[in-house]
NUSE-768209 format. One record per residue (C-alpha): residue number from 1; y, z, x. Coordinates in steps of 0.5 Angstrom, whole numbers. Layout:
REM NUSE-768209
num/y/z/x
NUM/Y/Z/X
...
//
This chain:
REM NUSE-768209
num/y/z/x
1/268/189/169
2/269/195/173
3/271/195/180
4/267/200/185
5/271/203/190
6/271/201/198
7/271/207/203
8/270/208/210
9/264/210/213
10/268/217/215
11/270/218/207
12/262/216/205
13/259/221/210
14/264/226/207
15/260/226/200
16/254/229/203
17/253/236/203
18/249/241/205
19/242/242/203
20/243/235/199
21/236/231/198
22/238/224/202
23/234/218/200
24/235/212/205
25/233/205/205
26/230/202/210
27/224/199/214
28/224/201/221
29/231/199/222
30/230/192/218
31/235/194/212
32/237/201/214
33/244/204/212
34/245/205/220
35/252/206/220
36/253/210/214
37/247/215/218
38/251/214/224
39/257/217/221
40/254/222/218
41/251/225/225
42/258/225/227
43/259/231/221
44/257/238/221
45/253/237/215
46/246/240/215
47/240/243/211
48/238/236/209
49/232/233/206
50/231/226/209
51/227/221/204
52/225/214/207
53/219/210/209
54/221/212/216
55/226/216/220
56/229/211/224
57/228/210/232
58/230/215/237
59/238/215/237
60/238/210/232
61/239/212/223
62/236/218/221
63/233/219/228
64/241/222/230
65/240/226/225
66/234/229/227
67/236/230/234
68/242/233/232
69/238/238/228
70/241/237/221
71/234/235/218
72/231/241/214
73/225/236/211
74/223/229/212
75/219/226/207
76/215/219/208
77/210/215/210
78/211/213/217
79/214/218/222
80/210/217/228
81/214/211/231
82/219/216/232
83/216/221/238
84/222/225/237
85/219/226/230
86/212/227/232
87/215/232/237
88/220/236/232
89/214/236/228
90/209/239/232
91/214/245/235
92/216/246/227
93/223/245/228
94/223/240/222
95/218/240/215
96/215/234/213
97/211/231/207
98/207/225/208
99/206/220/201
100/202/213/201
101/208/208/202
102/206/204/196
103/206/212/192
104/213/213/195
105/216/207/193
106/213/208/186
107/215/216/186
108/223/213/187
109/222/207/182
110/220/213/177
111/225/218/179
112/231/212/178
113/228/209/171
114/227/216/168
115/219/217/168
116/216/224/170
117/211/221/174
118/205/217/175
119/197/217/176
120/195/212/182
121/188/212/185
122/191/211/193
123/189/217/196
124/184/220/192
125/179/225/195
126/184/225/202
127/187/231/205
128/194/228/202
129/191/229/195
130/189/237/196
131/192/242/191
132/195/236/187
133/192/234/179
134/187/229/179
135/184/226/173
136/179/220/172
137/182/215/169
138/179/208/168
139/173/211/171
140/176/212/178
141/180/219/180
142/187/219/181
143/192/223/183
144/198/225/179
145/205/224/183
146/211/227/181
147/217/222/181
148/223/223/187
149/230/223/186
150/236/225/191
151/243/228/190
152/246/222/195
153/243/215/197
154/245/210/203
155/242/204/202
156/244/197/206
157/245/190/203
158/247/183/205
159/253/182/200
160/256/186/194
161/261/184/190
162/268/188/188
163/263/190/182
164/258/193/186
165/252/187/185
166/248/187/191
167/244/181/194
168/240/183/200
169/237/179/205
170/229/177/206
171/225/183/208
172/231/188/208
173/230/189/201
174/224/194/202
175/226/200/200
176/233/199/198
177/233/197/190
178/228/203/188
179/234/208/192
180/239/205/189
181/237/207/182
182/234/214/184
183/240/218/186
184/246/222/183
185/251/218/188
186/249/211/191
187/253/208/197
188/252/201/200
189/254/199/206
190/254/191/206
191/256/186/211
192/260/182/206
193/264/183/200
194/267/178/195
195/271/177/189
196/267/179/182
197/264/173/180
198/263/170/187
199/255/172/187
200/251/168/182
201/248/172/177
202/241/170/178
203/241/172/184
204/243/179/184
205/238/184/186
206/242/191/184
207/246/191/179
208/253/194/180
209/252/200/175
210/248/203/180
211/252/203/186
212/258/208/186
213/262/206/193
214/262/200/198
215/263/201/206
216/263/194/209
217/260/194/216
218/257/189/221
219/250/189/223
220/249/188/231
221/242/187/235
222/244/194/238
223/243/197/231
224/236/194/230
225/232/197/235
226/225/194/236
227/226/189/232
228/232/186/235
229/227/181/238
230/220/178/238
231/216/183/243
232/209/179/243
233/207/182/249
234/205/188/246
235/200/185/243
236/193/187/246
237/189/181/247
238/183/180/250
239/176/176/249
240/172/181/245
241/178/183/241
242/179/175/240
243/172/174/238
244/173/179/233
245/179/176/230
246/175/169/230
247/169/171/226
248/174/175/220
249/178/168/220
250/171/165/217
251/171/170/211
252/178/168/209
253/178/161/205
254/184/157/202
255/189/160/197
256/187/167/199
257/193/172/199
258/191/176/206
259/194/182/208
260/193/184/216
261/193/190/219
262/196/192/226
263/192/192/232
264/185/187/232
265/188/184/225
266/194/182/228
267/191/176/231
268/188/173/226
269/195/171/224
270/195/167/231
271/189/163/229
272/191/161/222
273/194/154/221
274/198/151/215
275/192/147/214
276/188/153/212
277/192/154/206
278/191/162/207
279/197/166/204
280/199/172/208
281/202/178/205
282/206/184/209
283/207/191/205
284/214/191/206
285/216/185/201
286/214/178/203
287/209/173/201
288/208/167/206
289/209/170/213
290/209/165/218
291/208/165/226
292/214/169/230
293/220/166/232
294/218/161/238
295/226/162/240
296/224/169/241
297/230/171/236
298/230/178/232
299/231/181/225
300/238/179/225
301/236/172/223
302/229/173/221
303/224/177/217
304/220/182/220
305/213/184/218
306/209/191/217
307/209/192/224
308/217/191/225
309/215/184/229
310/220/179/227
311/216/173/223
312/218/166/220
313/217/164/213
314/213/159/211
315/215/153/205
316/214/157/199
317/215/164/202
318/218/169/197
319/221/176/198
320/221/183/194
321/222/190/194
322/216/195/196
323/215/197/189
324/213/190/187
325/209/189/193
326/205/195/193
327/204/193/185
328/201/186/188
329/196/191/192
330/194/196/187
331/194/191/182
332/188/187/186
333/193/180/187
334/192/181/194
335/185/178/196
336/183/181/202
337/186/186/206
338/184/186/214
339/185/193/217
340/183/197/224
341/178/203/224
342/177/209/227
343/170/211/223
344/167/207/218
345/161/211/214
346/154/208/211
347/157/208/204
348/164/205/206
349/168/211/207
350/174/209/211
351/178/213/217
352/183/210/220
353/190/214/219
354/189/221/222
355/185/225/228
356/185/232/228
357/189/236/232
358/195/231/232
359/200/231/227
360/199/228/221
361/206/223/221
362/203/216/220
363/199/214/214
364/204/208/211
365/201/203/207
366/193/204/209
367/191/208/203
368/195/203/198
369/191/198/202
370/184/201/202
371/184/202/195
372/188/197/192
373/185/190/196
374/180/187/193
375/176/186/198
376/177/190/205
377/175/188/212
378/174/193/217
379/175/191/225
380/174/195/231
381/171/196/237
382/164/198/236
383/164/205/241
384/169/209/243
385/171/210/250
386/166/216/250
387/160/212/248
388/159/215/241
389/159/210/235
390/165/209/230
391/160/207/225
392/157/213/223
393/153/216/217
394/158/221/215
395/166/220/217
396/168/227/220
397/175/225/221
398/180/225/216
399/179/219/210
400/183/214/208
401/179/211/202
402/172/213/200
403/167/208/199
404/172/202/199
405/169/198/206
406/166/191/204
407/164/189/211
408/165/192/218
409/166/186/224
410/165/189/231
411/165/186/238
412/157/188/237
413/156/186/229
414/158/184/223
415/155/189/217
416/156/189/209
417/157/195/205
418/153/194/199
419/150/199/193
420/152/204/198
421/147/201/203
422/150/198/210
423/147/192/212
424/146/189/218
425/148/181/217
426/150/178/224
427/150/179/231
428/156/178/235
429/154/172/241
430/150/175/247
431/149/181/243
432/141/184/243
433/139/187/236
434/137/194/241
435/145/194/243
436/147/195/235
437/141/200/234
438/143/204/240
439/150/203/239
440/150/205/231
441/149/213/228
442/149/210/221
443/143/208/218
444/142/201/216
445/138/195/214
446/137/189/218
447/138/182/214
448/139/177/220
//
């Protein structure tokens, strides 16, 4: 059995050259090769193209490379969480390319598997598909996405043996196994290195043939950024939002696989008990998501959800990589997705990822979920702060997915979308029909 060289962080950083495409694992700071990236930030390497779900947080991970001016371009799905990235994009100090999260994972997987590209319905008809080749396949418009590869991949694993076989821990898988297949040179930073033969062959996630070098680096709380501890106080809770969450819960049935987006949908999770039999899915690689840890502990000992908040695992939970997770979504193995919205129009088009005039830096998994889940429920306040309606005749904000919405639940009413018709089916407690009529721009059928 071959032995993979064990090198220092400085030696690892020296293998990256000016102009390289650098693939980086991680979801937020979970499973992020933070030590390798910090070592690279100590070098003079520049003109890098950084490929990852996000670019770290200020002062952490790829965030340091960005702050140093070492990045020429960022390719990923969610840069909004890093205000430094937003500012750099606004000032045109760095180029960027947004790719829906599931599409990004699949493009990297394709690159690693020797596939030139693929067609996907995710993003069809949106700003992100402009200029791309499309075809009608299985009756749906689908976008061609080329494969992604890089010169170097930095990844993070929990354990490695001296043959380079890797095991990941909980939601630290995310993009790491994909990145390990898709670069000319792969360097893995790991918590522990054990002798060959120590790891159970049944439990190995990334095989040693993909790994060129190992670096041992211990993870500490300070490396985890916003996932270092539970921050439940960040949730915005009020009577109207909780009323929407409670109404959503009535739509969820025992055995349903459910994905809950950020914002109001996260409140639904707090209402679900073991007796409900509802299985929560999070797109960064977990099925069977439980509540936040009661002791407030963070990602050193817990998995995290797609909001980068530490959670617990229910009995029967499982972990997997991002490609598998989004395969569950695109393959319609997720029964219900509950998401927030900026606008929904009469025929069920959804806009929830971008506002004109602001950098379009945060698509995340929204397009994948909106187009892939069996049923899509949108939760939102009925009116904007200026009193205008969020339920409109035609969306004038950038579209997330076309004709994807099945139900809208607001603080005023419940609507269903059926055959390009918006149907009012229920008033929220204490709300009058006149209030809904006055607050809804879109034409609708009354069925209450």
